[in-house]
N, CA and C of each residue as an Amber inpcrd file, in Angstrom:
protein
   321
   0.7150000  -0.8240000   0.1520000  -0.0590000   0.0630000  -0.0950000
   0.6150000   1.3550000  -0.0010000   1.7030000   1.3260000   0.3780000
   3.0550000   2.4490000   0.3590000   4.0280000   2.6610000  -0.6840000
   4.6210000   3.4670000  -0.8840000   5.9380000   4.1320000  -1.3050000
   5.6060000   3.3960000  -3.0030000   4.2880000   4.8170000  -3.6120000
   3.5040000   5.1220000  -3.1600000   1.9800000   3.8990000  -3.4570000
   2.5350000   2.8690000  -3.8860000   1.2520000   1.6190000  -4.0370000
   0.0500000   2.2940000  -4.0110000  -0.6210000   1.3260000  -4.0700000
  -2.3340000   2.0280000  -3.9680000  -2.6750000   3.2170000  -3.5210000
  -2.4960000   4.0730000  -1.9920000  -2.5080000   4.3730000  -1.3150000
  -2.2400000   6.3100000  -2.4290000  -1.0780000   5.5870000  -3.5940000
  -0.5280000   6.7760000  -4.1440000  -1.2930000   7.6080000  -5.4560000
  -1.7100000   5.8600000  -6.1780000  -2.2440000   5.4570000  -7.5160000
  -3.3340000   6.4850000  -6.9350000  -4.3060000   5.8720000  -5.3680000
  -5.7510000   6.6740000  -5.6530000  -5.7330000   8.0550000  -5.5550000
  -4.5510000   8.9780000  -4.6870000  -3.8940000  10.3480000  -4.2280000
  -4.1260000  10.8420000  -5.9720000  -3.2430000  10.4390000  -6.1900000
  -3.2040000  10.8290000  -7.9580000  -4.1760000  10.9620000  -8.9870000
  -5.2670000   9.7120000  -8.5850000  -6.9280000  10.1370000  -9.1890000
  -6.9250000   8.4950000 -10.2750000  -5.7080000   7.2240000  -9.8050000
  -5.0820000   6.4100000 -10.4150000  -6.3030000   5.0550000 -10.1540000
  -6.6220000   4.1610000 -10.9240000  -6.8360000   2.8720000 -10.2290000
  -5.5590000   1.9600000 -10.0010000  -6.4080000   1.1050000  -9.0820000
  -4.9700000  -0.0600000  -9.3990000  -6.2580000  -1.2530000  -9.0610000
  -5.3920000  -2.1660000 -10.3960000  -5.6170000  -3.2450000 -11.1330000
  -5.3250000  -4.7740000 -10.3540000  -6.1820000  -5.7140000  -9.9430000
  -5.0700000  -6.2210000  -9.3900000  -4.9880000  -8.3600000  -9.9130000
  -4.9640000  -8.6370000  -9.3980000  -4.7160000 -10.1230000 -10.0910000
  -4.5470000 -10.9820000 -10.0700000  -5.4930000 -11.9260000  -9.9690000
  -5.7270000 -13.3740000  -9.0340000  -4.1540000 -13.7590000  -9.0120000
  -3.7000000 -14.3040000  -9.8890000  -2.5760000 -14.0970000 -10.2000000
  -1.3530000 -13.8450000 -11.0590000  -0.1230000 -14.1890000 -11.1220000
   1.6320000 -13.7640000 -11.9420000   1.2360000 -13.8840000 -13.2610000
   0.3320000 -14.9080000 -13.4150000   0.6330000 -15.7560000 -14.3670000
   0.4860000 -14.5460000 -16.0840000   1.2890000 -14.4840000 -17.5030000
   1.0800000 -13.8090000 -18.3570000  -0.0730000 -13.7430000 -18.9880000
  -1.2400000 -15.6960000 -18.7270000  -2.1230000 -15.4160000 -19.6300000
  -2.9090000 -14.6610000 -18.6430000  -2.6600000 -15.0560000 -17.8350000
  -4.4510000 -13.6910000 -16.4980000  -3.5440000 -11.9300000 -16.8240000
  -2.4260000 -11.8360000 -16.6560000  -1.8160000 -10.6450000 -16.3020000
  -2.0260000  -9.5870000 -17.7890000  -1.6600000 -10.7230000 -18.7390000
  -1.0330000  -9.3900000 -19.6980000  -2.2940000  -9.0690000 -20.8670000
  -3.4150000  -9.6040000 -20.8630000  -4.7040000  -9.1230000 -21.4990000
  -5.3850000  -7.9600000 -20.3610000  -4.8590000  -8.2760000 -19.1580000
  -5.1080000  -6.8150000 -18.4780000  -4.6260000  -6.1510000 -18.5840000
  -3.3160000  -6.0730000 -18.4790000  -2.5160000  -4.6860000 -18.9690000
  -2.8620000  -4.4170000 -20.6070000  -3.4610000  -4.8040000 -21.3280000
  -3.8770000  -4.7280000 -22.3750000  -5.2010000  -3.9140000 -22.0870000
  -5.9130000  -4.3740000 -21.5010000  -7.4120000  -3.6900000 -21.3760000
  -7.3890000  -2.4080000 -20.8080000  -6.7100000  -2.6540000 -19.7790000
  -7.1170000  -1.4340000 -18.4990000  -5.8470000  -0.1510000 -18.8870000
  -5.0890000  -0.4470000 -20.3410000  -4.0050000   0.2080000 -20.1140000
  -3.1490000   0.5860000 -19.1100000  -2.8920000  -1.0010000 -18.5070000
  -2.1560000  -0.5390000 -17.0410000  -0.1340000  -0.1750000 -17.4190000
   0.2900000   1.1340000 -17.0540000   1.7060000   1.6840000 -17.2890000
   2.4370000   1.4020000 -15.8760000   1.8590000   0.6890000 -14.5140000
   3.1160000   0.5190000 -14.0200000   2.3620000  -0.9440000 -13.0530000
   3.5920000  -1.9940000 -13.0400000   3.3110000  -3.3610000 -12.5860000
   4.0970000  -3.7240000 -11.5110000   4.2290000  -4.5440000 -10.6700000
   4.7310000  -4.9170000  -9.8490000   5.2320000  -6.7040000 -10.3740000
   6.2710000  -6.9280000  -9.6440000   5.8980000  -9.0440000  -9.2100000
   7.4290000  -8.6970000  -8.2750000   7.5530000 -10.1620000  -8.2470000
   8.3620000 -10.5390000  -7.1980000   9.2910000 -11.4090000  -8.5010000
   9.9940000 -11.6550000  -9.0250000  11.6140000 -12.0390000  -9.1220000
  11.2580000 -13.6610000 -10.3370000  10.6030000 -14.8440000  -9.6280000
   9.8500000 -15.8500000 -10.4050000   8.6080000 -15.4560000 -11.4900000
   8.1290000 -14.4590000 -10.6010000   6.9830000 -13.9030000 -12.0460000
   7.2360000 -13.1490000 -13.0890000   9.1030000 -12.9720000 -13.3310000
   9.6570000 -12.6110000 -13.9840000   9.2750000 -13.2390000 -15.0600000
  10.1160000 -14.5140000 -14.6280000  10.6480000 -15.2300000 -15.6150000
   9.1010000 -16.1210000 -15.8940000   8.0940000 -16.4790000 -15.1530000
   7.0610000 -16.2110000 -16.5120000   7.1190000 -15.5000000 -17.1050000
   6.8030000 -14.5840000 -16.9610000   6.0960000 -13.1330000 -18.1410000
   7.6110000 -13.4430000 -19.2690000   8.7270000 -13.1260000 -19.0670000
   9.9490000 -13.4760000 -20.5040000   9.6540000 -15.1200000 -20.5560000
   9.3280000 -15.9230000 -20.1780000   9.2590000 -16.8060000 -21.1080000
   7.8030000 -17.1290000 -21.9910000   7.2700000 -16.2680000 -20.8090000
   5.2930000 -16.3710000 -22.3260000   5.8550000 -15.9530000 -24.1000000
   6.7870000 -14.5440000 -22.8060000   6.9560000 -13.7020000 -24.3880000
   7.9970000 -14.0150000 -25.1470000   8.4870000 -15.2990000 -24.8530000
   9.3640000 -15.8180000 -25.4310000   8.4900000 -16.9260000 -26.3510000
   7.8230000 -18.2340000 -26.0760000   6.4600000 -18.4890000 -26.1250000
   6.0630000 -17.9600000 -27.3120000   5.8970000 -17.0590000 -26.9730000
   4.0920000 -15.9410000 -27.7400000   5.0500000 -15.2020000 -28.9290000
   6.1640000 -15.5470000 -29.1080000   6.8730000 -14.7880000 -30.3810000
   6.7580000 -13.5870000 -29.8000000   5.8670000 -12.5670000 -29.2480000
   5.3590000 -11.2290000 -28.5350000   4.6070000 -10.3480000 -27.1880000
   5.3990000  -9.4820000 -26.6760000   5.1180000  -8.8910000 -26.2030000
   4.2570000  -7.6750000 -26.4280000   3.2520000  -8.0170000 -27.4710000
   2.6290000  -6.4260000 -27.9090000   1.0580000  -5.8070000 -27.0410000
   1.2480000  -7.2960000 -26.1330000  -0.1960000  -7.0550000 -25.4260000
   0.6400000  -6.4450000 -24.2980000   1.3570000  -6.0360000 -24.0210000
   2.1860000  -4.9610000 -22.9640000   2.7860000  -3.8250000 -23.1280000
   2.2040000  -3.1190000 -24.6940000   2.3710000  -2.1870000 -25.1660000
   2.5010000  -0.2850000 -24.1150000   1.6330000  -1.0430000 -22.7890000
   1.0610000   0.4620000 -22.3170000   1.9280000   0.5390000 -21.2780000
   2.5960000  -0.8700000 -20.7320000   3.4130000  -0.6630000 -19.6900000
   4.8230000   0.2390000 -19.9950000   5.2480000   1.0450000 -18.6800000
   6.1340000   2.0800000 -18.8930000   7.3400000   2.0240000 -17.4520000
   6.7390000   0.9970000 -16.6710000   7.5300000   0.5860000 -15.5050000
   6.9920000  -0.5740000 -14.9810000   8.3480000  -1.3460000 -14.8010000
   8.2780000  -3.1750000 -14.3980000   8.7090000  -2.7730000 -12.9680000
   8.5250000  -2.1660000 -11.3950000   9.0440000  -2.8340000 -10.1900000
   9.0200000  -4.3130000  -9.3750000  10.1150000  -4.7590000  -9.0460000
  10.4280000  -5.4940000  -8.8450000  11.1720000  -5.7050000  -7.5430000
  10.1060000  -6.7790000  -6.8660000  11.4980000  -6.8650000  -5.3400000
  10.0800000  -7.8060000  -4.6060000  10.8880000  -7.5360000  -3.6890000
  10.0440000  -9.7010000  -2.4210000  11.5040000 -10.2930000  -3.1850000
  12.6800000 -10.4330000  -3.8190000  13.9910000 -11.0160000  -3.4230000
  14.7010000 -10.8510000  -4.5150000  16.3000000 -11.3790000  -4.3800000
  16.6560000 -11.0690000  -5.5760000  16.4930000 -11.3540000  -6.5420000
  16.6430000 -10.2440000  -8.0810000  16.6210000 -10.0280000  -8.8050000
  17.7170000 -10.5230000  -9.8410000  18.2750000 -11.7100000 -10.1250000
  19.4090000 -11.7550000 -10.4940000  19.8730000 -10.2510000 -12.3350000
  20.5780000  -9.9050000 -12.1390000  21.7960000  -8.8650000 -13.5030000
  20.5490000  -9.6020000 -14.7500000  20.8730000 -11.3000000 -14.5970000
  20.3750000 -11.4020000 -16.3390000  19.6410000 -10.9710000 -16.5500000
  18.2740000 -11.0950000 -15.3140000  16.7170000 -11.1490000 -15.4980000
  16.6550000  -9.2540000 -15.3960000  17.3740000  -8.7120000 -14.9140000
  17.2300000  -7.6330000 -14.6100000  18.1060000  -6.9390000 -16.1780000
  18.6310000  -7.4860000 -16.4530000  18.6610000  -6.9670000 -18.1780000
  18.2300000  -7.3930000 -19.7910000  17.5000000  -8.4390000 -19.1990000
  16.3550000  -9.3160000 -19.8470000  14.6920000  -8.0090000 -20.1840000
  15.0920000  -7.1690000 -19.0130000  12.8040000  -6.2840000 -18.9440000
  12.9240000  -5.6530000 -19.9650000  14.0340000  -4.5790000 -20.2850000
  13.6990000  -3.0980000 -20.7910000  14.0530000  -3.9480000 -22.2980000
  14.7450000  -4.8630000 -22.9710000  14.7510000  -5.2150000 -24.1050000
  13.4510000  -6.7070000 -24.8470000  12.8020000  -7.0320000 -23.2270000
  12.3020000  -8.3370000 -23.8450000  11.2500000  -7.9040000 -23.2350000
  10.2990000  -6.9770000 -22.2770000   9.0740000  -6.8210000 -21.8120000
   8.6790000  -5.5760000 -22.2550000  10.2600000  -4.8170000 -22.4650000
   9.7780000  -3.3080000 -23.1080000   9.5690000  -1.8590000 -22.2500000
  10.2940000  -2.1040000 -21.0290000   9.4930000  -1.0000000 -20.1690000
  11.4200000  -1.0850000 -19.8310000  11.0970000   0.2310000 -18.5930000
  12.0590000   0.5430000 -17.4780000  11.4820000  -1.0190000 -16.4070000
  13.0020000  -1.1920000 -15.9960000  12.4750000  -1.6220000 -14.1160000
  13.0410000  -0.9050000 -13.1220000  12.2570000  -0.9720000 -12.1980000
  12.6370000  -0.5210000 -10.7030000  12.4680000  -1.5170000  -9.2390000
  13.6880000  -1.9660000  -9.1390000  13.7410000  -2.9130000  -8.5760000
  13.6110000  -2.1840000  -6.9390000  12.9170000  -3.0530000  -5.9880000
  11.9190000  -2.2970000  -4.8350000  12.9930000  -3.3120000  -3.9390000
  13.6580000  -2.8410000  -3.2000000  14.3530000  -3.5420000  -1.8370000
  13.1320000  -3.3660000  -0.5080000  13.6230000  -3.6900000   0.6350000
  13.2810000  -3.3060000   1.2550000  11.9740000  -5.1600000   1.7730000
  11.3250000  -4.7620000   3.2400000  10.7880000  -5.6550000   3.9430000
   9.7780000  -5.8760000   2.9570000   7.9380000  -6.2810000   2.4380000
   6.9350000  -6.0450000   3.3370000   6.0940000  -6.0290000   3.2630000
   6.5330000  -5.8200000   4.5650000   5.7570000  -5.7490000   6.6390000
   6.6610000  -4.5500000   6.5580000   7.1730000  -3.6960000   5.8850000
   7.3920000  -2.5470000   6.3680000   8.6920000  -1.4910000   5.3150000
   9.5260000  -1.1580000   6.2780000  10.0050000  -0.8310000   5.2380000
  10.7230000  -0.8440000   3.5370000  10.6860000  -0.2110000   2.5550000
  11.0450000  -0.1320000   1.3520000  12.1400000   1.1190000   1.2420000
  12.4390000   0.3570000   0.5900000  13.2770000   1.6990000   0.0740000
  12.9540000   1.1210000  -1.7640000  13.0450000   2.6900000  -2.8020000
  13.0620000   2.4930000  -4.2080000  14.3700000   3.4290000  -4.5300000
  14.4140000   2.9950000  -5.7030000  15.5070000   3.5310000  -6.8420000
  14.6520000   4.1210000  -8.0890000  15.6030000   5.0780000  -8.8550000
  14.8650000   5.8910000  -9.4950000  15.0310000   4.7860000 -10.5720000
  14.6150000   4.6200000 -11.7610000  14.4940000   3.7340000 -13.1210000
  16.3190000   3.6130000 -13.9120000
C-alpha cells in the first residue's frame, strides 16, 4: 500500500487493477485492456512473463507498460537486463521488507 503503492495511485486519481495470480495468460490481457502503465512482480513471476513472451513470440499486449517494479527477492542481473529488451519497459528494483520499510531506486 505504500511507496507510493495503491494509496499513492488513489491520491493521484489512478486505478489499481489486482490479478488473482501473476501468470502471463491472466496479466497480459489485463494490461492491454486497462492500459496499465506500472506493474509490480516478484522475480519468479518475471521469469514466467519472459518465458511467455519467448513462447508467444510477442509482447504486444504490454505496449502500455512503462515501468515494472520488481521486489520481494533478489533479481539476477541477467533477468534485470532482459526486462527493458524483452518486456519493453523500464525496471525499478524495490528493496525492503514487504511488511514495513521499503527503499525505491530511480529507474
